[in-house]
SELUMSE-98693 format. One line per 10 residues: number of its first residue (from 1); for each residue x, y, z of C-alpha. Coordinates in Angstrom, 1 decimal, padded with zeros to 4 digits. Layout:
BEGIN
NUM> X,Y,Z; ...;
//
This chain:
BEGIN
1> 133.3,083.7,118.3; 134.5,080.5,119.9; 138.2,081.7,119.8; 137.2,085.0,121.4; 135.3,083.2,124.2; 138.2,081.0,124.9; 140.7,083.9,125.0; 138.4,085.8,127.3; 138.4,082.8,129.8; 142.2,082.5,129.8;
11> 144.1,083.5,133.1; 145.4,087.0,133.1; 149.0,085.7,133.3; 148.6,083.8,130.1; 147.0,086.8,128.4; 149.9,089.0,129.4; 152.4,086.5,128.1; 150.5,086.2,124.8; 150.4,089.9,124.5; 154.2,090.2,125.1;
21> 154.9,087.4,122.8; 152.7,088.8,120.0; 154.2,092.2,120.3; 157.8,091.0,120.3; 157.3,088.5,117.5; 155.5,091.0,115.4; 158.1,093.7,116.0; 160.9,091.3,115.2; 159.3,090.1,112.0; 158.6,093.6,110.8;
31> 162.2,094.8,111.6; 163.8,091.7,110.0; 161.7,092.0,106.8; 162.4,095.7,106.6; 166.1,095.5,107.1; 166.7,092.5,104.8; 164.5,094.2,102.1; 166.5,097.4,102.4; 169.8,095.4,102.3; 168.7,093.5,099.2;
41> 167.6,096.6,097.5; 170.9,098.3,098.3; 173.0,095.4,096.9; 170.8,095.1,093.8; 171.3,098.9,093.2; 175.1,098.4,093.6; 175.1,095.5,091.2; 173.1,097.6,088.6; 175.6,100.5,089.1; 178.6,098.1,088.6;
51> 177.0,096.7,085.4; 176.7,100.2,084.0; 180.4,100.9,084.7; 181.6,097.7,083.0; 179.2,098.3,080.1; 180.7,101.8,079.5; 184.3,100.4,079.8; 183.5,097.7,077.2; 181.9,100.2,074.9; 185.2,102.0,074.7;
61> 187.2,098.8,074.3; 185.0,097.4,071.6; 184.7,100.5,069.5; 188.0,100.0,067.5; 187.5,096.2,067.5; 184.1,096.4,065.9; 185.2,099.1,063.5; 187.8,096.6,062.1; 185.5,093.6,062.7; 188.2,091.8,064.7;
71> 186.4,088.9,066.5; 189.6,087.5,067.9; 190.2,090.8,069.7; 186.7,090.8,071.0; 187.1,087.3,072.3; 190.4,088.3,074.1; 188.6,091.2,075.7; 185.7,089.0,076.9; 188.2,086.4,078.3; 189.8,089.1,080.5;
81> 186.5,089.2,082.4; 186.2,085.5,082.9; 187.4,085.8,086.5; 184.4,088.0,087.5; 182.0,085.7,089.5; 179.1,088.1,089.1; 179.5,088.5,085.3; 178.2,085.2,084.0; 177.4,086.2,080.4; 178.8,088.6,077.8;
91> 178.2,089.1,074.1; 178.4,091.5,071.2; 175.7,091.5,068.4; 175.4,093.0,065.0; 172.7,095.6,064.4; 170.3,092.9,063.1; 170.7,091.0,066.4; 173.0,088.2,065.2; 175.8,087.1,067.6; 179.3,088.3,066.7;
101> 181.2,087.0,069.7; 180.3,086.0,073.3; 180.9,083.8,076.4; 178.8,082.5,079.2; 175.0,082.9,079.6; 173.8,085.0,076.7; 171.0,084.7,074.0; 171.9,083.4,070.5; 170.1,086.4,069.1; 169.6,089.7,070.7;
111> 166.1,091.0,070.3; 165.3,094.7,070.1; 164.4,097.0,073.0; 161.8,095.7,075.5; 161.9,092.2,074.0; 165.0,091.3,076.0; 164.1,088.7,078.6; 164.9,089.4,082.2; 164.5,087.5,085.5; 165.0,088.0,089.3;
121> 168.3,086.1,089.3; 170.1,088.3,086.7; 170.8,092.0,086.1; 170.9,092.6,082.3; 172.8,095.6,080.7; 172.6,096.4,077.0; 174.6,099.2,075.3; 175.3,100.4,071.8; 178.9,100.3,070.4; 179.4,103.3,068.1;
131> 182.1,104.9,066.0; 181.7,108.5,065.3; 178.0,108.3,066.3; 177.5,105.5,063.9; 176.1,102.2,065.5; 178.5,099.3,064.9; 177.1,096.7,067.3; 175.2,096.1,070.5; 176.8,094.9,073.8; 175.0,092.5,076.1;
141> 176.0,091.9,079.8; 174.4,089.4,082.3; 175.3,089.7,086.0; 174.2,087.0,088.4; 172.6,087.9,091.7; 173.5,084.6,093.5; 176.1,086.3,095.7; 173.7,089.0,096.7; 171.0,086.5,097.4; 173.3,084.4,099.6;
151> 174.4,087.5,101.5; 170.8,088.5,102.0; 169.8,085.0,103.3; 172.7,085.3,105.7; 171.4,088.6,106.9; 168.0,087.1,107.4; 169.3,084.3,109.5; 171.3,086.7,111.7; 168.2,089.0,112.1; 166.0,086.0,112.9;
161> 168.4,084.8,115.5; 168.5,088.2,117.1; 164.6,088.3,116.9; 164.3,084.9,118.6; 166.6,086.1,121.4; 164.5,089.3,121.8; 161.3,087.1,121.9; 162.8,084.8,124.5; 163.8,087.7,126.6; 160.4,089.3,126.2;
171> 158.7,086.0,127.3; 160.9,085.7,130.3; 160.1,089.3,131.2; 156.4,088.8,130.6; 156.3,085.7,132.8; 158.0,087.6,135.7; 155.8,090.7,135.3; 152.6,088.6,134.9; 153.4,086.5,138.0; 153.9,089.6,140.1;
181> 150.7,091.2,138.8; 148.5,088.1,138.9; 149.8,087.2,142.4; 148.6,090.5,143.8; 145.3,090.3,141.8; 144.7,086.7,143.1; 145.0,087.9,146.7; 142.4,090.6,146.0; 140.1,088.1,144.3; 140.4,085.6,147.2;
191> 139.6,088.4,149.7; 136.6,089.4,147.5; 135.4,085.7,147.5; 135.7,085.5,151.3; 133.7,088.7,151.6; 131.1,087.4,149.2; 130.8,084.3,151.4; 130.0,086.6,154.3; 133.3,086.7,156.1; 134.2,090.4,156.3;
201> 135.6,090.5,159.8; 139.2,089.3,159.1; 139.8,090.6,155.6; 142.7,093.0,155.0; 145.2,093.3,152.2; 148.8,094.2,152.9; 149.6,095.5,149.4; 151.0,099.0,150.0; 152.4,099.6,146.5; 151.8,103.0,144.9;
211> 150.7,101.6,141.5; 147.1,101.0,140.3; 146.8,097.5,142.0; 148.0,099.0,145.2; 145.3,101.7,144.9; 142.7,099.0,144.3; 143.9,097.1,147.4; 143.7,100.3,149.4; 140.2,101.0,148.2; 139.2,097.3,148.9;
221> 140.4,097.7,152.5; 138.3,100.9,152.8; 135.3,099.1,151.4; 135.7,096.2,153.8; 135.8,098.6,156.7; 132.7,100.4,155.5; 130.9,097.0,155.0; 131.8,096.0,158.5; 130.3,099.3,159.8; 127.2,098.8,157.6;
231> 126.8,095.2,158.8; 126.8,096.3,162.4; 124.3,099.1,161.5; 122.1,096.5,159.6; 122.1,094.1,162.6; 121.1,096.9,164.9; 118.4,098.1,162.4; 117.0,094.6,162.0; 116.8,094.2,165.8; 114.9,097.4,166.2;
241> 112.7,097.1,163.1; 111.7,093.5,163.1; 109.0,093.9,165.7; 107.7,097.1,164.1; 107.4,095.3,160.7; 105.6,092.4,162.3; 103.0,094.8,163.8; 102.8,096.6,160.5; 102.2,093.3,158.6; 099.5,092.4,161.1;
251> 097.8,095.8,160.7; 098.0,095.6,156.9; 096.6,092.0,156.9; 093.7,093.1,159.0; 093.1,096.1,156.7; 093.3,093.8,153.6; 090.8,091.4,155.2; 088.5,094.3,155.9; 088.8,095.6,152.4; 088.1,092.2,151.0;
261> 085.0,091.8,153.2; 083.9,095.3,152.2; 084.4,094.5,148.5; 082.4,091.3,149.0; 079.6,093.2,150.7; 079.6,095.9,148.0; 079.6,093.4,145.2; 077.0,091.2,146.7; 074.8,094.2,147.5; 074.4,095.2,143.8;
271> 072.4,093.6,141.1; 075.6,092.5,139.3; 076.7,088.9,140.2; 080.4,088.5,140.8; 081.8,085.2,139.6; 085.0,083.2,139.0; 084.4,080.5,136.4; 086.8,077.6,135.7; 085.8,076.9,132.1; 088.2,074.0,131.7;
281> 086.7,072.0,134.7; 083.1,073.4,134.2; 082.8,074.8,137.7; 082.5,078.1,139.5; 085.3,078.8,142.0; 083.2,081.7,143.4; 079.7,083.0,142.9; 078.0,086.0,144.5; 075.0,085.6,146.8; 072.9,087.2,144.1;
291> 073.6,084.3,141.7; 072.7,081.7,144.4; 069.4,083.5,145.0; 068.6,084.2,141.3; 069.2,080.5,140.2; 068.0,078.9,143.4; 071.0,076.5,143.4; 073.1,076.0,146.6; 076.6,077.4,146.6; 078.1,073.9,147.0;
301> 076.6,072.8,143.7; 078.2,075.8,141.9; 081.7,074.7,142.9; 081.3,071.0,141.9; 083.0,069.9,138.7; 080.5,070.0,135.8; 078.3,072.6,137.5; 078.5,074.8,134.4; 076.7,072.2,132.3; 074.0,071.9,135.0;
311> 073.4,075.6,135.7; 073.9,076.9,132.1; 073.1,073.9,129.9; 074.6,074.1,126.4; 071.5,073.0,124.6; 069.4,075.9,125.9; 072.2,078.5,126.3; 074.2,077.9,123.1; 075.2,081.5,122.6; 076.5,081.9,126.2;
321> 078.6,078.7,126.0; 079.9,079.7,122.6; 081.2,083.0,124.0; 082.9,081.2,126.9; 084.6,078.8,124.4; 085.7,081.6,122.1; 087.2,083.7,125.0; 091.0,083.2,124.9; 092.7,086.0,126.9; 092.3,089.6,128.1;
331> 089.2,091.5,128.9; 085.8,090.6,127.5; 082.3,092.2,127.4; 079.3,090.8,125.6; 075.5,090.5,125.8; 073.7,087.2,125.6; 070.3,085.8,126.3; 070.2,083.4,129.3; 067.6,080.7,129.9; 067.3,079.9,133.7;
341> 066.7,076.4,135.1; 063.0,077.3,135.5; 062.7,078.3,131.8; 062.7,082.0,132.5; 064.5,084.0,129.7; 066.6,087.1,130.5; 069.2,089.1,128.7; 072.5,089.6,130.6; 075.8,091.4,130.2; 079.1,089.6,130.9;
351> 082.2,091.7,131.7; 085.5,090.7,133.1; 088.9,089.1,132.2; 089.9,085.8,130.7; 093.2,084.2,131.7; 095.0,080.9,131.9; 095.9,079.7,135.4; 097.9,076.4,135.7; 096.6,075.2,132.3; 092.9,076.0,133.1;
361> 090.9,078.8,131.4; 089.5,081.1,134.1; 086.9,083.9,133.6; 086.6,086.5,136.4; 084.0,089.3,136.3; 080.4,090.3,136.7; 077.1,089.2,135.1; 074.2,091.7,135.1; 070.6,091.2,134.2; 069.8,094.0,131.8;
371> 066.3,092.8,130.7; 064.6,095.8,132.3; 067.2,098.2,131.0; 066.8,096.9,127.5; 063.0,097.3,127.8; 063.4,100.8,129.0; 065.8,101.5,126.2; 063.3,100.3,123.6; 060.6,102.4,125.2; 062.9,105.4,125.1;
381> 063.6,104.9,121.4; 059.9,104.5,120.7; 059.2,107.7,122.6; 061.8,109.5,120.6; 060.2,108.3,117.4; 056.7,109.4,118.7; 058.2,112.8,119.6; 059.5,113.2,116.0; 056.2,112.0,114.5; 054.3,114.4,116.8;
391> 056.6,117.3,115.8; 055.8,116.5,112.2; 052.1,115.7,112.7; 050.9,119.3,111.9; 052.9,119.4,108.7; 051.8,115.9,107.6; 048.1,116.7,108.3; 048.5,119.8,106.2; 050.1,117.7,103.4; 047.1,115.4,103.5;
401> 044.5,118.1,104.0; 045.3,119.9,100.7; 044.6,116.9,098.4; 041.6,115.9,100.5; 040.2,119.4,100.0; 040.3,119.3,096.2; 039.2,115.7,096.0; 036.2,116.7,098.1; 035.5,119.7,095.8; 035.8,117.4,092.7;
411> 033.4,114.8,094.3; 030.9,117.6,095.0; 031.1,118.8,091.4; 030.6,115.3,090.1; 027.7,114.8,092.5; 025.8,117.9,091.2; 026.8,117.1,087.6; 025.4,113.6,087.9; 021.9,115.1,088.9; 022.0,117.3,085.8;
421> 023.2,114.4,083.6; 020.3,112.3,085.0; 017.8,115.0,083.8; 019.4,115.0,080.3; 019.3,111.1,080.3; 015.5,111.2,081.1; 014.9,113.7,078.3; 016.7,111.4,075.8; 014.7,108.4,077.0; 011.5,110.5,076.4;
431> 012.8,111.2,072.9; 013.5,107.5,072.4; 010.0,106.6,073.5; 008.4,109.2,071.2; 010.3,107.9,068.2; 009.4,104.3,069.0; 005.7,105.1,069.6; 005.3,107.7,066.7; 004.5,110.4,069.3; 005.3,114.1,069.4;
441> 008.9,113.8,068.3; 009.4,117.6,067.9; 008.3,118.3,071.5; 010.5,115.5,072.8; 013.5,116.9,070.9; 012.8,120.4,072.4; 012.6,119.0,075.9; 016.0,117.3,075.2; 017.6,120.5,074.0; 016.2,122.4,077.0;
451> 017.5,119.7,079.4; 021.1,120.0,077.9; 021.0,123.7,078.2; 019.8,123.5,081.8; 022.5,121.0,082.7; 025.2,122.9,080.7; 026.2,119.4,079.4; 029.2,120.7,077.3; 030.8,122.2,080.5; 030.2,118.9,082.4;
461> 031.7,116.8,079.5; 034.7,119.1,079.4; 035.5,119.3,083.1; 034.3,115.9,084.5; 037.4,114.0,083.2; 039.7,116.7,084.6; 037.9,116.5,088.0; 038.3,112.7,088.0; 042.0,112.9,087.1; 042.6,115.5,089.7;
471> 040.8,113.3,092.3; 042.9,110.3,091.4; 046.1,112.4,091.7; 045.0,113.7,095.1; 044.2,110.2,096.3; 047.5,109.0,095.0; 049.2,111.8,097.0; 047.4,110.8,100.1; 048.3,107.2,099.6; 052.0,108.2,099.2;
481> 052.0,110.2,102.4; 050.2,107.4,104.3; 052.6,104.7,102.9; 055.6,106.9,103.7; 054.3,107.4,107.3; 053.9,103.7,107.6; 057.4,103.0,106.3; 058.9,105.7,108.5; 057.2,104.3,111.6; 058.7,100.9,110.8;
491> 058.6,098.9,114.1; 061.8,098.2,115.9; 063.3,094.8,115.1; 065.1,092.3,117.3; 067.5,091.5,114.5; 068.7,093.3,111.4; 066.8,092.8,108.2; 067.5,093.6,104.6; 066.2,097.1,103.6; 066.2,099.4,100.6;
501> 067.8,102.6,102.0; 066.9,104.6,098.9; 063.2,103.9,099.6; 063.8,104.8,103.3; 065.2,108.1,102.1; 062.2,108.8,099.8; 059.7,107.9,102.6; 061.5,110.2,105.1; 061.6,113.1,102.6; 057.8,112.8,102.2;
511> 057.3,112.8,106.0; 059.6,115.8,106.4; 058.3,117.7,103.4; 056.5,120.3,105.4; 059.8,121.0,107.3; 061.7,122.1,104.2; 059.3,122.9,101.4; 059.1,126.6,102.4; 062.8,127.1,102.9; 064.7,124.9,100.5;
521> 064.7,123.2,097.1; 065.3,119.5,097.4; 067.9,117.7,095.2; 068.0,113.9,095.4; 070.8,112.0,093.8; 070.2,108.3,094.7; 072.5,105.7,093.1; 071.6,102.0,092.8; 072.2,100.4,096.2; 072.1,096.8,097.3;
531> 069.9,095.8,100.2; 071.6,096.6,103.5; 071.3,094.7,106.8; 070.0,097.2,109.3; 067.4,098.3,111.9; 065.3,100.2,109.4; 063.1,102.1,111.9; 066.2,103.6,113.6; 067.8,104.5,110.3; 064.7,106.3,109.3;
541> 064.9,108.3,112.6; 068.5,109.2,111.9; 067.8,110.5,108.4; 064.8,112.5,109.7; 066.9,114.1,112.4; 069.5,115.2,109.9; 066.8,116.5,107.5; 065.1,118.5,110.2; 068.5,119.9,111.4; 069.4,120.9,107.8;
551> 066.0,122.5,107.2; 066.4,124.6,110.4; 069.9,125.6,109.4; 068.7,126.8,105.9; 065.7,128.6,107.6; 068.1,130.6,109.8; 069.7,131.9,106.6; 066.7,132.6,104.3; 064.3,133.6,107.1; 061.8,136.1,105.6;
561> 063.8,136.9,102.4; 061.4,134.8,100.2; 064.4,133.0,098.6; 065.1,129.3,099.0; 068.2,127.4,100.0; 069.2,124.0,098.8; 068.9,120.6,100.5; 070.9,117.9,098.7; 070.5,114.2,099.6; 072.8,111.7,097.9;
571> 073.5,107.9,098.2; 076.2,105.8,096.7; 078.0,102.5,097.0; 081.6,102.7,098.1; 083.3,099.3,098.2; 081.6,097.2,100.9; 079.9,100.3,102.4; 076.8,102.5,101.6; 077.2,106.2,102.0; 074.4,108.7,102.5;
581> 075.1,112.4,102.6; 072.8,115.2,103.5; 074.0,118.7,102.6; 072.5,122.1,103.5; 073.3,125.7,102.5; 073.1,127.0,106.1; 075.6,129.1,108.0; 077.7,126.0,108.9; 078.8,124.9,112.4; 081.0,127.3,114.4;
591> 084.5,126.0,115.0; 084.1,126.5,118.8; 081.3,123.9,119.1; 082.3,121.3,116.4; 083.8,119.0,118.9; 080.6,118.9,120.9; 077.9,118.4,118.3; 077.5,114.7,119.1; 077.4,115.3,122.9; 074.0,114.4,124.5;
601> 071.9,117.4,125.4; 074.2,119.8,123.5; 072.3,122.2,121.2; 072.8,125.6,119.6; 069.1,126.1,119.1; 066.8,128.3,121.2; 065.3,127.0,124.4; 062.3,124.8,123.6; 063.3,124.3,119.9; 065.9,121.5,120.4;
611> 066.7,118.9,123.0; 070.3,118.2,121.9; 069.5,114.5,121.7; 069.1,114.1,117.9; 072.8,113.8,116.8; 073.7,111.9,120.0; 071.1,109.3,119.2; 072.1,109.3,115.5; 075.7,108.6,116.3; 074.7,105.8,118.8;
621> 072.5,104.1,116.1; 075.0,104.4,113.3; 078.3,103.7,115.2; 077.3,101.4,118.1; 074.4,099.4,116.6; 075.4,099.2,112.9; 079.3,099.4,113.1; 079.2,102.4,110.7; 080.5,105.9,110.9; 078.8,109.3,111.2;
631> 080.9,112.4,110.4; 080.4,115.9,109.0; 082.2,118.5,106.9; 081.3,122.2,107.4; 082.4,125.6,106.3; 081.1,128.8,108.0; 078.9,130.8,105.7; 078.5,127.9,103.1; 076.8,125.0,104.8; 077.3,121.6,106.3;
641> 077.3,118.0,105.0; 076.7,115.0,107.2; 078.0,111.6,106.0; 076.5,108.2,107.0; 078.4,105.1,106.1; 076.9,101.7,106.8; 078.5,098.3,106.0; 076.5,096.2,103.5; 077.5,092.9,105.3; 075.3,090.9,107.6;
651> 077.4,091.3,110.8; 075.0,091.8,113.7; 076.3,094.2,116.3; 073.0,094.4,118.2; 074.6,093.0,121.2; 077.3,095.6,121.6; 077.3,097.2,125.1; 076.6,100.7,123.8; 073.3,099.5,122.4; 071.9,099.7,126.0;
661> 072.8,103.4,126.2; 070.8,104.1,123.0;
//
C-alpha cells in the first residue's frame, strides 16, 4: 500500500521512464533466457546424437574383440578416442557388470538399466555388444557437457550485453519522450493553477499539435474563453441581483418575524404551556405566558440558574424530575403528577424533544394540564360500565327473581306447615299430661291421631327438608349473582392491582348469563393462572363486551330454530403472558369489514342495537393501558375467536398518552 502510494505521487516523467525501463528490461530478460535455453537444448541434443553415433561405431569395432576376449585390442580401440575432448570416459563390461577394459571417467561396475547414475554435466550412453544376437558385453560412454556449457555462457553474455544496450537506448528514448510530454502537461497545469487562483484574463496555450495533449490544450483554451464570458455575465448578474436579493431578504425576515410572533400568540393562547428547559443548568430559557400565570412566578425567575429546583422541587415532584433525568435524546411524551408551589396537585402531559446543545441537555416542548380531561375520561368509563350494567339489568333481575320466587313459595309452605305442626305438638303435650296425671289416655291418643291426620304430618316430614334445601340453594344462587355483580362492578383503580382473571371470567359469565342462556351452551376451560397486575374493573368490561358480541353473533345464526350454538371461554398461561380466548359459532366477520372492527363507532348491528364503541374501548384498555394485545381469528360460516393477551409483570402503563383517549 505504501509503495503504491509513493508510485502514484511520482512525477509523470519518472513514471514514463520506469515504464520504459521495466518493459525493455523484461523483454530483454525474456528473450535472453529463451534464446540461451533454446541454444543449450540444441547443443545438448547434438551431443546426445553424437554419443549415439560413436556408440554404434564402437559396437561394431568391439564385436570381434569381445568374441575373442582380446582386452589389448579393446584398449587400443579406446586409446584411439583419447583425443576427443568431449568423450571423457569409456568402458566395456561383462554381462554381470564387471569391468573388462576402460579409460577416463567410468564406474568400476556397471549397474543394470535405470540404476546407471547420471548428472547435468555428462551425457551417458550404454549399448550392448552382441555376436549373432548373443550378448557378449555392455559398452559405457560418458560425454562431458563442459564445452557446451561454456559456449552457452558465452551466448548469455552476448545476449546480456545486447539487452543492456537496448535498455540504455530505451531509457534515453524514454527521457526524451517524457520530457516533451511532461513539458507540455506542465504548461497546461500552470495555466490551470493560474485560472484556479482567479486569473483567467491572460491565459492561452500555444500548443497546436494534433495529438491528444494538443486536443487538451485546445479544449483548455476554449474553456478559458467560456469562463471569461461567464465571469462577465456573473459580474453583470451580481450587479443586477444584489439589490433584489437584499429586498427579498428583508421581506423574508419580516415574514419570519411575523410568523414567529403569530406562533407565539397561538402557543400562548392555548392551554398548553410552551417551554425550553436547560436541564443541565436548572433553568428555563423560555416559558409561555400561561406558565407564568399558572405558577405565579415572574418570568425573570424562570430564567435564573437553579429556577427548576425552585419551581418544580425534587422532593415534591420526584416523578417529574426523574423523567427529566432519564430523557437522553429524541422525542419524549409522558404523563406525571405535578405539585404546584401553593400545594395544588394536577396531572400534566409533557411532549417535545430532548437534545444536547453545547454540552447542555435541553428539553423543548409543551406541557398541558390534563386533570379535567382525566376526570372526564374516568366519568366516561364509568358511564360505559353503567350502560352495560343497565343493558343487563333486566336479565340479572330475572336471574334473581326465579330463585326468590321458589324461596318465597318454600317459606310459605314452611309457614303453614309450622301451624299444623304446632297443633300436633299441642296434642302430644295433652297426651303427655294425661299419662302423667292418669287421665283419659285413650281420648288423648285419639286427639293426637286426629291432629296428625289434620296436619298431614307424613307429607310435612317428607317435603319440609326438600323445601329447606331448595331455599338454601336459591339463596346461594342469589348470593352468587350479587357477588358476581359486585365483582363485575369493581371500582376503577388509580394503580394496577393483583387480580384473579379466572374469577373475573366466572363473575362476568354470571352477569351475562341472561344474554347467552337461550342461544348458546357455555364451555369454560380455565387453566391455573397466576395473579395478574391489571385494572380489574376495566378487564371485566372488556370480557363482558366480547361475551355480549359473541352471544349476539350466535343469536343471529340460531334465531328461532330452537337449537343452541356454542360459546367457549378459555384461559391459559403462555410464557410471561396470560391469554383469554372467547369463541362463538356465529357467522364470522365479513372480510370487507375486518380491518374496521376496532374503529370507534363502527358497528354492523342494527340501529339502536350497538354503538360501535365496545371493541374500540376494549382495544384501548388492553393495548394502551395494559401493554397487551387484542386480536381475532374468524372464518365466515364457522365463527370468530377473540384473543386477549396480558403481561403477568408489574409494569404500570397507566401513564401512557392513549389512556386519556380511553
